[in-house]
C-alpha positions as CSV (number, residue, x, y, z in Angstrom):
1,M,-71.5,-27.6,30.2
2,K,-70.7,-26.2,33.4
3,I,-73.4,-23.0,32.4
4,K,-75.7,-25.6,30.9
5,Y,-76.4,-28.0,33.9
6,L,-76.4,-24.7,36.4
7,L,-80.0,-23.7,34.5
8,L,-81.3,-26.7,34.4
9,A,-81.3,-26.7,37.5
10,A,-82.2,-23.9,38.2
11,V,-85.2,-24.2,36.2
12,A,-85.8,-27.6,38.1
13,F,-85.9,-25.9,41.2
14,M,-88.3,-23.6,40.7
15,M,-90.5,-25.8,39.4
16,L,-89.9,-28.7,42.4
17,H,-90.9,-24.8,44.6
18,S,-93.8,-24.0,42.7
19,C,-96.8,-25.1,44.3
20,K,-98.6,-23.6,41.5
21,V,-100.1,-26.6,39.1
22,L,-99.0,-25.4,35.7
23,S,-101.3,-25.3,32.5
24,P,-100.6,-26.4,29.4
25,K,-99.6,-23.8,27.4
26,Q,-97.4,-22.0,30.7
27,Y,-95.7,-25.8,30.5
28,K,-95.0,-25.5,27.0
29,A,-94.2,-21.8,27.3
30,L,-91.9,-22.4,30.1
31,V,-90.6,-25.4,27.7
32,A,-89.7,-22.8,25.0
33,G,-88.4,-20.7,27.4
34,R,-86.2,-23.5,28.3
35,D,-85.0,-24.5,25.2
36,S,-84.2,-21.3,24.1
37,L,-81.5,-20.8,26.8
38,Q,-80.3,-24.0,26.2
39,N,-79.6,-22.4,22.4
40,R,-77.9,-19.6,24.0
41,T,-76.2,-21.7,26.3
42,T,-74.4,-24.1,23.7
43,N,-73.7,-20.5,21.6
44,L,-72.1,-18.8,24.7
45,E,-69.9,-22.2,24.8
46,T,-69.1,-22.6,21.6
47,E,-67.9,-18.6,21.3
48,L,-66.0,-19.2,24.6
49,A,-63.9,-22.3,23.1
50,R,-63.7,-19.8,20.5
51,L,-62.6,-17.2,22.7
52,Q,-60.4,-19.5,24.4
53,G,-58.7,-20.5,20.8
54,D,-57.8,-17.1,20.0
55,T,-56.5,-16.4,23.2
56,A,-54.4,-19.3,23.3
57,R,-53.4,-18.6,19.1
58,L,-52.4,-15.0,20.4
59,H,-50.3,-16.2,23.0
60,R,-48.5,-18.4,20.4
61,E,-47.9,-14.8,18.2
62,I,-46.7,-12.8,21.0
63,A,-44.6,-15.3,22.1
64,D,-42.6,-15.7,18.2
65,L,-42.5,-12.0,18.3
66,Q,-41.2,-11.4,21.4
67,R,-38.4,-13.8,20.1
68,N,-38.1,-12.0,16.8
69,I,-37.6,-9.0,18.8
70,A,-35.1,-10.8,20.4
71,D,-33.6,-12.0,17.8
72,L,-33.9,-8.5,15.9
73,Q,-32.3,-6.5,18.8
74,K,-29.2,-9.2,18.8
75,N,-28.4,-8.7,15.5
76,Y,-28.6,-5.0,16.0
77,N,-26.3,-5.4,18.6
78,T,-23.9,-7.8,16.3
79,L,-24.6,-4.9,13.7
80,N,-23.9,-2.0,15.8
81,K,-20.3,-3.6,17.5
82,N,-19.5,-4.1,14.0
83,Y,-20.1,-0.6,12.7
84,N,-18.4,0.9,15.5
85,A,-15.3,-1.5,14.6
86,T,-15.2,-0.8,11.0
87,S,-16.0,2.9,11.4
88,S,-13.3,3.1,13.5
89,Q,-10.9,1.2,11.7
90,V,-11.8,3.5,8.6
91,N,-11.1,6.5,10.2
92,Q,-7.5,4.6,11.4
93,L,-7.1,3.3,7.6
94,S,-8.0,7.0,6.4
95,G,-5.7,8.3,8.8
96,D,-2.4,6.4,7.8
97,L,-3.7,7.4,4.2
98,Q,-3.5,10.7,4.7
99,K,0.2,10.6,6.5
100,R,0.8,8.0,4.0
101,E,0.1,10.7,1.2
102,A,1.8,13.3,2.7
103,R,4.9,11.4,3.3
104,L,4.3,10.7,-0.9
105,R,4.2,14.3,-1.5
106,E,7.5,14.9,0.5
107,V,9.3,11.7,-1.0
108,E,8.3,13.6,-4.6
109,D,9.3,16.8,-4.2
110,I,12.7,15.5,-2.9
111,L,13.2,13.6,-5.9
112,R,11.9,16.5,-8.4
113,K,14.5,18.4,-6.6
114,R,17.1,15.8,-6.7
115,D,16.5,15.5,-10.9
116,E,16.4,19.3,-11.0
117,A,19.6,19.4,-9.1
118,A,20.9,16.6,-11.3
119,N,19.9,18.5,-14.9
120,A,21.3,21.4,-13.7
121,L,25.0,19.4,-12.9
122,R,25.0,17.9,-16.5
123,D,23.9,21.7,-18.1
124,K,27.5,22.7,-15.7
125,L,29.4,19.7,-16.3
126,Q,28.4,19.7,-20.4
127,K,29.7,23.6,-20.8
128,A,32.9,22.7,-18.8
129,L,33.7,19.8,-20.4
130,L,32.8,20.6,-24.1
131,G,36.4,20.6,-25.2
132,F,36.8,16.8,-24.9
133,Q,33.0,15.6,-25.8
134,Q,34.8,14.9,-29.2
135,S,37.6,12.7,-27.6
136,G,35.0,10.5,-26.0
137,L,33.7,11.8,-23.2
138,T,29.8,12.0,-22.7
139,V,27.3,13.6,-19.9
140,D,24.3,12.0,-19.6
141,I,21.4,11.8,-16.7
142,R,20.2,7.9,-15.5
143,N,17.7,7.3,-12.7
144,G,18.6,10.5,-11.2
145,K,22.5,10.7,-11.2
146,V,24.9,12.1,-13.8
147,Y,27.3,9.6,-15.4
148,V,30.6,11.3,-16.7
149,S,31.9,8.8,-18.9
150,L,35.6,8.6,-20.5
151,T,36.5,6.1,-23.2
152,D,39.6,4.5,-22.0
153,K,41.8,7.1,-24.7
154,L,41.2,9.8,-23.6
155,L,42.8,9.3,-20.0
156,F,45.4,6.6,-21.0
157,P,47.7,5.8,-23.2
158,S,47.3,1.5,-24.1
159,G,47.4,-0.8,-21.4
160,S,49.1,1.6,-18.9
161,I,47.1,2.9,-15.9
162,V,48.8,6.7,-15.8
163,I,46.5,9.4,-16.5
164,D,48.4,11.7,-19.9
165,E,48.0,15.3,-20.1
166,K,44.9,15.2,-22.5
167,G,43.0,13.2,-19.5
168,K,44.6,15.4,-16.8
169,Q,43.0,18.4,-18.2
170,A,39.3,16.9,-18.8
171,L,39.3,15.9,-14.8
172,K,40.8,19.3,-14.0
173,Q,37.9,20.7,-15.7
174,L,35.8,18.3,-14.0
175,A,37.3,18.8,-10.4
176,G,36.7,22.6,-11.3
177,V,33.1,22.0,-11.4
178,M,33.0,19.5,-8.4
179,N,34.6,21.7,-6.2
180,K,31.4,24.2,-6.5
181,E,29.1,21.6,-6.0
182,T,30.1,20.0,-2.3
183,D,26.7,18.4,-2.3
184,I,27.6,15.6,-4.7
185,N,29.1,12.6,-4.2
186,M,31.4,10.8,-6.5
187,A,32.0,7.4,-7.6
188,V,34.7,6.2,-9.9
189,E,34.1,3.5,-11.9
190,G,36.3,1.6,-14.1
191,H,35.1,-0.7,-17.1
192,T,37.1,-2.3,-19.7
193,D,36.2,-4.4,-22.6
194,N,36.3,-8.3,-22.7
195,Q,39.4,-8.9,-24.5
196,R,41.7,-10.8,-22.3
197,V,44.7,-9.0,-21.1
198,V,47.9,-9.9,-21.6
199,N,51.6,-8.6,-20.9
200,L,50.5,-5.8,-18.2
201,G,53.1,-7.6,-15.6
202,Q,51.4,-7.4,-12.2
203,I,47.9,-6.8,-13.9
204,K,46.1,-10.4,-14.1
205,D,43.4,-9.4,-15.6
206,N,40.7,-6.2,-16.8
207,W,39.4,-7.1,-12.8
208,D,42.6,-5.8,-11.7
209,L,43.3,-3.1,-14.5
210,S,39.7,-1.5,-13.9
211,V,40.4,-1.4,-10.2
212,L,43.7,0.5,-11.2
213,R,42.6,2.8,-13.8
214,A,39.4,3.8,-11.2
215,T,42.0,4.2,-8.0
216,S,44.5,6.3,-10.5
217,V,41.6,8.8,-11.4
218,T,40.3,9.1,-7.6
219,R,43.8,9.7,-6.3
220,Y,44.5,12.3,-9.5
221,L,40.8,14.0,-8.0
222,T,42.1,13.7,-4.4
223,E,45.8,14.8,-4.3
224,V,46.2,16.8,-7.0
225,E,42.5,18.4,-8.1
226,K,42.3,18.7,-3.9
227,V,38.6,17.3,-4.1
228,D,37.4,15.9,-0.7
229,P,38.2,12.2,-0.5
230,Q,34.9,11.9,1.6
231,R,33.1,11.9,-1.5
232,L,34.7,9.2,-3.7
233,T,34.2,5.6,-3.8
234,A,36.4,3.9,-6.1
235,T,35.7,0.5,-7.8
236,G,36.3,-2.4,-10.5
237,K,33.6,-3.1,-13.0
238,G,36.0,-5.4,-15.1
239,E,34.1,-6.0,-18.2
240,T,30.6,-6.9,-16.7
241,Q,28.7,-3.9,-17.2
242,P,29.6,-2.8,-21.4
243,I,27.8,-0.1,-22.6
244,D,28.0,-2.2,-26.5
245,P,27.4,-5.6,-26.7
246,A,28.5,-5.6,-29.9
247,N,31.7,-8.1,-30.6
248,T,33.8,-5.2,-33.4
249,A,36.6,-3.3,-32.1
250,E,34.1,0.2,-32.0
251,A,32.2,-1.1,-29.3
252,R,35.3,-2.7,-27.0
253,A,36.7,1.2,-27.2
254,R,33.5,2.5,-25.6
255,N,33.2,-0.4,-23.0
256,R,37.1,0.5,-22.2
257,R,36.1,3.3,-20.2
258,I,36.0,5.3,-16.9
259,E,33.0,6.4,-15.5
260,I,32.4,8.9,-13.2
261,V,28.6,9.4,-11.3
262,L,27.7,11.7,-9.5
263,T,25.0,11.4,-7.2
264,P,23.5,14.7,-5.1
265,K,23.4,13.7,-1.6
266,L,19.8,13.0,-0.7
267,D,20.2,13.0,3.2
268,E,16.7,14.6,3.3
269,L,15.6,11.1,1.9
270,Y,17.6,8.6,3.3
271,N,15.9,10.4,6.8
272,L,12.8,10.9,5.3
273,I,12.5,6.8,4.6
274,N,13.6,5.7,7.7
275,T,11.2,7.5,9.6
276,K,8.4,5.6,10.7
């Protein structure tokens, strides 16, 4: 509107300062020029309003884009931080996994050696004790340990804790192998059946009987056959660990036994397990 008023004022000024009288034709031309100028002015004002609107809209869009850029930058920084943290954690876990896998391989190697040693020991004992296997002696492997099982009739007279001559011969053969295999520990376990002990003097029950028989075997191995006592332990299990649960004379006979549990020394394994 300011442009329009300025143009009209300019035309009026020119007319007032002109001393020349206009002819009708000149007047019409002047009016036509004025109208043309007004139209152009109107168009310019319309264009100006449109440009101002576009400018305001572009400013808003630029502001929105800047906010979006700021949000994206913030998200990027957060993601980058999380990525770095996750990457560090992954690297740490990967390192821990490699250590655990190496540790597992060490344990597997030691256990493999243990099983190989147990198998070799079983073979030696089976050969050394071959003559007693028909009399109730067995040798087998359970959980990496060698079990030498001797029925009570092979070692003791009925109801006795004193080893007889046949039992001493079996233990002598066993000790001959064990004195050569110094890396083997031994646990002597006494076992009974579930029949109540009667008329055995100072022996009160199956616990007493199992302990005293295990102690008798341990004493014979250490005092007579000179097995290192630091390698032996003696325990009584009573009737708590039957190998045959049947309620028959044959099952009870199998349950009355001495088991000598032979365990390879696993210092390497224990040290490895206790190492952090």
